[in-house]
Every structure is written in structure tokens, then in C-alpha cells.
N, C-alpha and C positions, 0 to 999 in steps of 0.2 A: 477815974482818969487810969489806964492802964500803965505800968511804967514804960519812962524811954527808955529806948536804945542805947547803952551805954556806949557801945562804940562808935556811934554819929556825934561829928562834930557838930554841935549847934552853933556856934559863932554866925551871926547873921541869920537874915532871914531864911525860913526853909524853902523847899521848890514847891511845894503843893498840900493846900488844905483843904480838903473835901469835906466841906460843913453841913448840916442842917437835915439830913436824911437818917432813916430807918436803919441804924446798922447790926447786923446781922455778924457776930466776926466767928461764929463757929469753934471758938477758942475752947479748952477743957472747962472753963467753968459757965460755956454757953452764953456768956453774956450777949445783952442785947439793949444797942441806947436808941432811945426814942428819936432825940432829939441830938443826934451824934456826930463826930467826927473825925477825920482818921488823917495823921497830918504823915508828908512824905519828904523824905532829905534823899535826893540819889535817886537810886534803886529800891532803898528800903522803907517799909514803916517805920515809923519814930514814937508814934502814940496813937492811941486808939480810945474815944472816951467824948465824954458831952460836949456838945459845939461850946457852947462857953466857955470852958475851961482850956479846951485846947486853943479854941481863939485868942484869948487875953495871954496864953504860953508862947504861942507860936508863931510869929507874924509871918508871912510867906510869900510870896514873890509872886504865884499865882493862886486866887482862891475857885474853887467850883461847888455850887452852890448845888446841894441833892435834895432841896425842899423837896418833899412831896414824891421822894423817892427809898427804894430798898438799896442801901451800898453792900456789898458781901464779896467773899472770896471769888478772884475766875474761877470759871470751869477749868474742868481738866478731863480732856477726852482722851480716854485711854487705850482706844486701839483704831486705826483708820489706817486705810491705804488712799491719800489724799490725792494722789494724781488720777486717781480711778475717776473725778468729777470729769474728767472725758468721757466716759462711758456711760453716763447716769443716763438710765432707762434705755441703755442698748438693747438689753434681753430682758426683760419682765415676764415672771407669771410664766417658766421652765423649770423643771427638774430641775436637780443641782448639778447631775452629769452633763447633762444636755446644755445647761446654760457656762458650765467650763467648759466644755471643750468643743462646743460647737459655735460659741460664739468668745466668751470673755477670751480664751490663751490664743487663737487666732488674732483676735485684733489686739494682742500685748504683742504678740508676734511680729505682726507688720509695724504699730504706731508706736511702740513707747519705745522715747529717746531721750537722750535729758533737755533739751529746749521740751519738747511735750508737756515731761513730767514737771518742769518749771510752770510751765504756764498752770497747769491741769491744779498744784500744790497752792499756786499762787490765788487761782479763784476760790481751791477750798478755805483755804484761809482768809478771805474774804467774809465768806459766809458762814464762819466760825466765829471771826470776831463779831459780826454783825447779831451772831445767836448766844453771845457771852462766854465763849471760851477762849481762855487766854494760854494755855498749854496742851499740846496733844501729843500724841504717842503714832509713828509714823514706820510703817514699814513697806520696802517697794522697790522694785530695780532702778536702775542708774538715777539714785538717790540723792546724787550729787544734784541734780534741779531739784529737786527737794529742800536740801538744805541750804540752795541761793533763797529760794523763795520762802522760807523762815525767816534768814537775815532781813532779806529787802521789805519782806510784811510788816516785823516789827513782831509778831509772833515767838513764845517760847514754845520749844518741841524737844521734843526724843527722836532722830531719825535715824534708820536703821537698814543696812543696805542688806537687801536679799538676797540668801545663800539655798541652793537647791542644787539637786544633782540632775540637770537637766541643762538644755541651752537654753537661755533665759536672756532678756533683752540689756543689751551692754556686756554679756557675757558668753559667748556661742559656744566655747570651751567650758563645760562645766568642771574641768581640772582646775581652773583659776578661781574659781567661786570664791574661796577664801581669802587667797590672794588680794583679788580687785575688794572684797571687804576689811580686807586689814589695813587697804592701803586709803580708802573712804573713809577710816576710823584716823587714820594719822592726820590725813586733808584737814579733817573738821576739829580736831579734839582739841580746844585751847582757842579755836575761831574768835568764839561769840559767847558772853554767860547764858544766852539765851539758847544758844545749842547744844546739844549734848548726842555723840553720834551712836550707835549702837549695830547689835549685828542680829539678823531675824534670821532665824537656820526654821525653812519654813513652815516643816512638820516632820513629825515621825514616819509617815509614811510615804514622802518625797526626798529625804535624806537619811543617809546611812547614817548607821553608830557612829562610825568614826568621823564622819563629816561633822554631825553635831558635836559630838567632844573635842572635834577640832577647832570649830566655832566658839565654843563655851571658854574655851582655854584663852582663845584669841580676845575673850571679852576679859576674862579674869586678869591677864596680862597688861591691858591696858585702862584696867575697872572704868569699863562702859556696860549699860545693861546686856542683857539677850533677852531676845524674844525668840516667840515659837506659835504656832497654832497649836491647841492640843484639846482632844476627842470632842470637835466641832460638830461631827457626824456618828450617827451609831456603826455607818458604816466603815468610819476611818478607826472604830474601836475593835470593829472585825477582822480589819486589815493586818492590825500591829498585834493584835494578841495570834494571826495565824503565822504570822512574819515571826514575830519573835516571843510567842508564847506567852504575853501578860499584857495588863492593859496600858496605855497610854503614857499614864500619871507614874505608875510603876516602871515602865521601861526608862520615862526619863531620872529618875530618881535612882536606879542601880548604877545609868550611864553615868550620874555625878552631876546632872545640870540642874538642879533643884537647889536654889538657895537663894537668899533676899534680892541678892540682882540678876534673878530670873524671873522672867511678865510671863505667864501662860495666858492667851487668847482663846475665848470663848469657853471651855471646859462644861462643853454643856452635857456630856454622857458619862460624868464621873460616880463612882461608886463610892460608899460610906470610907473604907481603907484609903480610896485616894483622895477624900476630903481631907480626913487626918493626916495623910501625906504630904498633902499641901501648906497646912495649916504647919504643922511640924518644922518643915524647911522653910519657912518663913516667904516664900515665892508669892509673887504677884498675879491676881486673876483679873484680867477685863470680862465681866458682862456685857453684851451686844443684844440686847433682846430684838430690836427693830429687825436686824439681818437674820438672826436664827429663825423669827417669824418667817420673815419672806422668804428664805430658802428651807421653811420647812425641815429645818436641821433638827426641833425640840426646844424642851424649855430646860435651860440651868438649874440645878438645886439650890438658887442662889440663898433662902433662907436657913437654909442648911451652911451651905459656906460660912455664912455670917455667923449663924449662929456658934461653930465649933473655931470664930476666931483667925480664917482665910480673909488675908487684904485682897478686898477686892473693889473694885473701883466700874466707871462707867463709860461702856464705848460705843461709837455709832458706828463701828466698819466702815467701809469705803461704797462710796454715793453709788457705784455699781449694786451693791445689794441691799443698800435700806430704805431710801435715792436721797435723803438730806443728812446733813450735818450738826442738826439742832439737837444740841445736848438736853434742853428745857423738855423738849419735846419725847425725848430719850427717858429721860427720869418720869414723865406720867405713864409713859407705857411699862416702863419696868415695876413700879409699884401696881398699876391693874392687872397687870401679864401675871404676877404670883399671886395675888387674890384673890382670883377666877381659877388662875390653875388646880390650887390647893385649896379652895371654897372657903374661904377664909378672911373678910376683911380687916382683920387686925395685921396680917404678914405685910412686912414691907413697906413701913410707917413712912410719913413724908418726910419725918427728921432722918431716917437709918436713907431714905433714898438721896437726898440733900448732903448728906454725908459722903454717900459714895462718890460724889458727884465731884467735889472739894477734898479733903482730906484724903476718902478713900483712895483715891488717884494718887495722890501725892506719897502717901503710905507705901504702894504699889511698886511705884516707883523709885522709893528709897529717898524722896525729897521732901520730907515732911518737917524739915528744919527750915525748908524757905517756903515753903508751899502749903494752900490746904484752908489757911484761917487768917482774919485779919489779928495780927499778933505785934508788937515792936521787934525789929529784929529780922522778920521776913520780911520776901521779895513784896515789892507795892504791885499785884498783881489782882487787880481788883474792880467787878463791874458794878455800873447802876442802872437801876432798873426802873422804869414810869411809873409809878404807881397812880397815879391823875388819869385813868382811864375806867370807862364802865364795869370792862369783865376783870377787875382787881377793886371793886370796892364792894361792901368795905372790906379791911382786912380785920381778922382775926389773932392768926398762927400765920407766920411768915414762911414757914419750910412749907407748911399745906398749901398756899399761894404760887408757890414756885414750882411745886412735885402738879398741882392737878389746873393750876390757872392760868397761869404765864405760859407764855410763849417768847420765842426769838426776837420774834420784832417789837417787843416791848423794851429791849434792851439799849438804853439811851448814850451811855459813855464805858469804854472800855480802856483801861489804864496798864501797859505791861510795864516790869521794870521800870517801873514810874513814868513811862512815860505816854502819853495820852495817844493812843490809837485809834478811836473812835470819838467822834464830839457830834452830841447830837445828833446819831445816825449816820454821821459821815464819815468813812473809813479816812484816816490822815495819810498810811501809810501806801498803801495802793492803788492805784488808778484801776479801777474799777470796769470803767466801761472799754479799756485797754483789754482786761483779763478778760470778758465775758467775749468782745470780739475775737481774740487767738482762741480759748476754747470753741466756740463756734468752727473757725476755721478748720480745726483740730477734725471736728466732727465732721464736717464735709468730706475728709482726703478717707474717716472711718465707714462714714454710710454715705457716699455722695448724692 
């Protein structure tokens, strides 16, 4: 049995004991307990180990039977524009520039407001909960709506107000973009233990160097993460080189933006020097294979980034470019894409991809002390996957099943911050019928 968290007062029964499951801890020792249990007090895990020992040690107010199930850390979706659930399937199978300028940008200009962002994010939260994601990293406009949805929906999230040097939803005067972003951070910092505000400088080709430096300075001042799209397309790289004489990652490095509190999204078109710079800086990277494939952006050099020690996690991107938020499906795609792209079936193993979707995301967010594995002292964010199904029998290697076989619909229960937010496939924190009805209403205004 793993050690008990010494900071927890254990007088009286604990709040929750999950017992009888195959417990995949993903800790440094790679502990797996075939008949295991997880003890939870408040919002923290206090012990992990064999069921018999924990049942004898920790009387619990609530027992959750995980027999014939896999118990593991909640998944971390490292890149999302959750409110874009409202645009799911709006404009598919188009060139990127046509998709952006002919469909997405006009729809955003007319239909993105705080209420629509709230309902789109709430629906996205329900989708993520139902497929095993407990934490997501978001960035969009009118982000107060997203923050409200996170608090209401019971998930954990990093929510970033977008900054761009053009008129944007909620900020028609781009001269106020940094002011609005700072107000957002001030408003939500400390509001909930599950919500971390952030600022999202859209990219090096839509934000001036001055805007990006000021946005990063605000993040440093308020001690919140800074996010940015980086080298998503070949055209972006060419444009940044044309303007500034250097590639995007080098450009960000010269501006002083790369450190352990910066998260770079995509990093598809990065060269060897840029990979080394990302590794040295400690910046995190989100890998978004399905979005990159759908928009024909390219294939990120994931094996080389992992080999150099870059902190890489897995993301879905938004529903407009994916079109789902199922991180288990993303895990399968990530592993297979890089094998076939390199002609090497040994690349991007199931274990590596599972770690990317959990510990990797936590490390990229600077949240490794709280998230990513089942260990005493960490947040009680975990999921229970029903293994008693034909496509999951037999089971030899848990990570292999997670990556190549499991799907979002196999997730039975979800716990965030010690609270059960889904039980037996029923989301307890969100009125799913209402959320779907509201997004259908929004869709009718987008395309009558």
C-alpha cells in the first residue's frame, strides 16, 4: 500500500473509497494493483493500494465498487476551444484559409458572446466528462462564459482569454485586448480551486511582438499560464520568417516568452533547433493529431520532441476542427499516426501515449504536484472504465487497451476534486438535455 498523505486529518471515516478495480497509478514506480483501491478525503487522494488493506484501514462514508473496471487518473485535454462545440461540423473538408476566412471567422464575429460561449463550453464539458477527461486547457473569446461553465459543470480547467491585434468578439477595440485579458484574470483568480485563469496570445502572426510581451508580462505578474499557437502550419512559419527573420519558436525565445509557464499549441513545423529550445526552456507543448490531420496542417515531430525531453501533452483542439473531444480516440490516433508516418511500429508506444494524456499534460501545465497520477496527496481526479465488454476482453496490458481499444463510451464514472461528477454514465453536474437544446438553438441562428 502506498503511503498515506500526512497532511490529511484521518479522524473519522474518509469520504470515498473506490475498491475492487484494476488500479493503474501511473506513478514513478508504475504501480498496478489488480484488486486495488483508492481512498479519498476531501479533494485529495490519501492512499492507493490493495483493496483488502485499504478496506481494513479506512472506513468510508461512501463506497464505490470498481469490480471488473480499470481505475486510473483522469485524462488531461491540453488544448481546446470548448465553446466551438457550437460550430461542430459547420464547415468541413475545406482548405484552411477558406475554412477560417469564409466560415469560422464570420460565424465568430456574429455569434460569439458570453452566453453562447457558456452553453457551448457546458456542452463540451459534458462531452469531455463522458469520455474521461477531468481537466482541459481552454482559450477563446468572451471567456467569462467558459469560466462560468467550468464552475457549474464540475470540471477542472485552465481558461484563457484570447488576445489578438484585430477586433474580436467582446473586444471590438483591439487596443483594449490586454486590459480585458487582465480583468478576466483578476476576476477569476482564486474564484475556484478547479479554475486557473490564463491569457492566450493567439499567435506570432496575429499579435505584434509588443502585444505578446505585454501579455506574457501580465501572466508573470499574476502568476498564471501563458498560451500561444506555434508553428501550426507551414504558411505560418513562412509568414513569421518573412516578418521577423526567424522561425516562430526562435521568435518567441528572443521575445522572452518561453519558460515553464508557457504552453505552445501544435508545434507541427518545428526544426531541430526549435525542439532543443523548447526542451531547454521548459515550455509545454500540446500535440493535436486529429485536428492537424483534418486541416492538413502536417505531422508534428512528436517522437523527436519526446526523445529530447520536451514536455508534451495531448489535446483535441476545438470541435470545429476535430470534430469530437474524446481524448481516448485522440490517444489511438496519436500512436498510429506516428507509426505509419515514420514506418516504425515501435514508435509512440501505448505507455508513452497514456503518459502524455495524463502525466504529460500535468507537467506541461505545471501541475504535476496535483495531477496526472494516482498518489497520496494529489487531487482526487480519476476515472473508472468498464472492462466488462466484448471489445475489452481479454486484457493483457492496460495501456495497450486504453490506447488501441477503449473508447469514450467505456468510461463509467468520473470523479473531479473528490466529487463524483458522473455515475453509471449519468453526468450529475450538467443538465445535458438543456445544454444540447441551447446549442441546437444557437446552431439555428448560425445556419437557419
